C-alpha positions as a Python dict, from the first residue, in 0.01 Angstrom:
ca = {
    (1, 'X'): (0, 0, 0),
    (2, 'X'): (354, -122, 51),
    (3, 'X'): (366, -399, 311),
    (4, 'X'): (742, -367, 366),
    (5, 'X'): (973, -104, 502),
    (6, 'X'): (1169, -80, 179),
    (7, 'X'): (987, 65, -118),
    (8, 'X'): (1015, -147, -426),
    (9, 'X'): (929, 155, -643),
    (10, 'X'): (1244, 204, -852),
    (11, 'X'): (1104, 532, -989),
    (12, 'X'): (1106, 705, -649),
    (13, 'X'): (1315, 1022, -674),
    (14, 'X'): (1405, 1017, -307),
    (15, 'X'): (1633, 741, -179),
    (16, 'X'): (1630, 914, 160),
    (17, 'X'): (1257, 848, 189),
    (18, 'X'): (1319, 479, 132),
    (19, 'X'): (1590, 478, 398),
    (20, 'X'): (1351, 643, 642),
    (21, 'X'): (1095, 373, 573),
    (22, 'X'): (1344, 122, 716),
    (23, 'X'): (1386, 295, 1052),
    (24, 'X'): (1072, 506, 1089),
    (25, 'X'): (894, 266, 1322),
    (26, 'X'): (960, 334, 1688),
    (27, 'X'): (957, -42, 1740),
    (28, 'X'): (1237, -87, 1487),
    (29, 'X'): (1456, 162, 1669),
    (30, 'X'): (1384, 9, 2010),
    (31, 'X'): (1449, -344, 1883),
    (32, 'X'): (1778, -226, 1734),
    (33, 'X'): (1888, -73, 2064),
    (34, 'X'): (1815, -404, 2239),
    (35, 'X'): (1996, -610, 1974),
    (36, 'X'): (2301, -383, 1980),
    (37, 'X'): (2430, -570, 2285),
    (38, 'X'): (2402, -908, 2112),
    (39, 'X'): (2165, -1197, 2050),
    (40, 'X'): (1828, -1187, 2223),
    (41, 'X'): (1547, -1434, 2256),
    (42, 'X'): (1199, -1326, 2154),
    (43, 'X'): (1080, -1333, 2516),
    (44, 'X'): (1370, -1108, 2620),
    (45, 'X'): (1285, -858, 2347),
    (46, 'X'): (918, -865, 2444),
    (47, 'X'): (1008, -789, 2803),
    (48, 'X'): (1273, -524, 2725),
    (49, 'X'): (1090, -328, 2453),
    (50, 'X'): (845, -152, 2678),
    (51, 'X'): (492, -124, 2543),
    (52, 'X'): (532, -342, 2235),
    (53, 'X'): (257, -592, 2172),
    (54, 'X'): (332, -947, 2065),
    (55, 'X'): (177, -872, 1725),
    (56, 'X'): (388, -559, 1667),
    (57, 'X'): (709, -724, 1783),
    (58, 'X'): (649, -1021, 1555),
    (59, 'X'): (570, -794, 1257),
    (60, 'X'): (872, -576, 1326),
    (61, 'X'): (1111, -870, 1355),
    (62, 'X'): (975, -1033, 1039),
    (63, 'X'): (1015, -712, 841),
    (64, 'X'): (1366, -653, 973),
    (65, 'X'): (1455, -1009, 878),
    (66, 'X'): (1305, -954, 532),
    (67, 'X'): (1506, -634, 492),
    (68, 'X'): (1827, -820, 578),
    (69, 'X'): (1883, -627, 901),
    (70, 'X'): (1810, -901, 1156),
    (71, 'X'): (1899, -1270, 1169),
    (72, 'X'): (1654, -1522, 1314),
    (73, 'X'): (1805, -1845, 1440),
    (74, 'X'): (1587, -2135, 1553),
    (75, 'X'): (1747, -2395, 1780),
    (76, 'X'): (1602, -2748, 1767),
    (77, 'X'): (1484, -2765, 2126),
    (78, 'X'): (1142, -2844, 2270),
    (79, 'X'): (990, -2591, 2258),
    (80, 'X'): (1205, -2429, 1989),
    (81, 'X'): (1440, -2156, 2108),
    (82, 'X'): (1454, -1854, 1876),
    (83, 'X'): (1724, -1590, 1891),
    (84, 'X'): (1751, -1265, 1699),
    (85, 'X'): (2065, -1067, 1619),
    (86, 'X'): (2170, -785, 1393),
    (87, 'X'): (2318, -877, 1057),
    (88, 'X'): (2631, -697, 936),
    (89, 'X'): (2396, -473, 734),
    (90, 'X'): (2188, -405, 1045),
    (91, 'X'): (2502, -318, 1241),
    (92, 'X'): (2575, -41, 988),
    (93, 'X'): (2263, 138, 1112),
    (94, 'X'): (2381, 150, 1472),
    (95, 'X'): (2612, 449, 1425),
    (96, 'X'): (2340, 680, 1286),
    (97, 'X'): (2102, 554, 1554),
    (98, 'X'): (2358, 633, 1825),
    (99, 'X'): (2394, 983, 1682),
    (100, 'X'): (2016, 1028, 1690),
    (101, 'X'): (2014, 902, 2050),
    (102, 'X'): (2284, 1155, 2144),
    (103, 'X'): (2091, 1435, 1972),
    (104, 'X'): (1779, 1335, 2165),
    (105, 'X'): (1969, 1340, 2495),
    (106, 'X'): (2111, 1684, 2414),
    (107, 'X'): (1817, 1861, 2252),
    (108, 'X'): (1482, 1697, 2322),
    (109, 'X'): (1416, 1925, 2619),
    (110, 'X'): (1449, 2216, 2374),
    (111, 'X'): (1190, 2052, 2150),
    (112, 'X'): (952, 2020, 2445),
    (113, 'X'): (1007, 2386, 2539),
    (114, 'X'): (943, 2494, 2180),
    (115, 'X'): (618, 2295, 2175),
    (116, 'X'): (501, 2456, 2498),
    (117, 'X'): (585, 2804, 2367),
    (118, 'X'): (408, 2735, 2039),
    (119, 'X'): (98, 2599, 2212),
    (120, 'X'): (93, 2893, 2453),
    (121, 'X'): (129, 3149, 2172),
    (122, 'X'): (-126, 2980, 1945),
    (123, 'X'): (-416, 2919, 2181),
}
């Protein structure tokens, strides 16, 4: 099992699948939306990303850092202050994420209606 978002399998025929692995976690998307406005401390992210556990936030941030999408900066204070921000590579993902957000705003109600119709017709 691959422990990272990016597949290291060079034989994979589908680069799109590897790209989806980067952003397929709902926590990744929510962290990105929070970091879009600038640097955030861990405690701010924990508070603002509704429903995320400490474990999942930590795992998500570590993987995003590993993938080169998020910077982690530790300030030498007592206790240490840690801030996270998007890297230039991470910022390149914001435009497609904004488009997905716009699509969701425009069409998600249609998805919900389709689900209800499907469930009604198939029960």
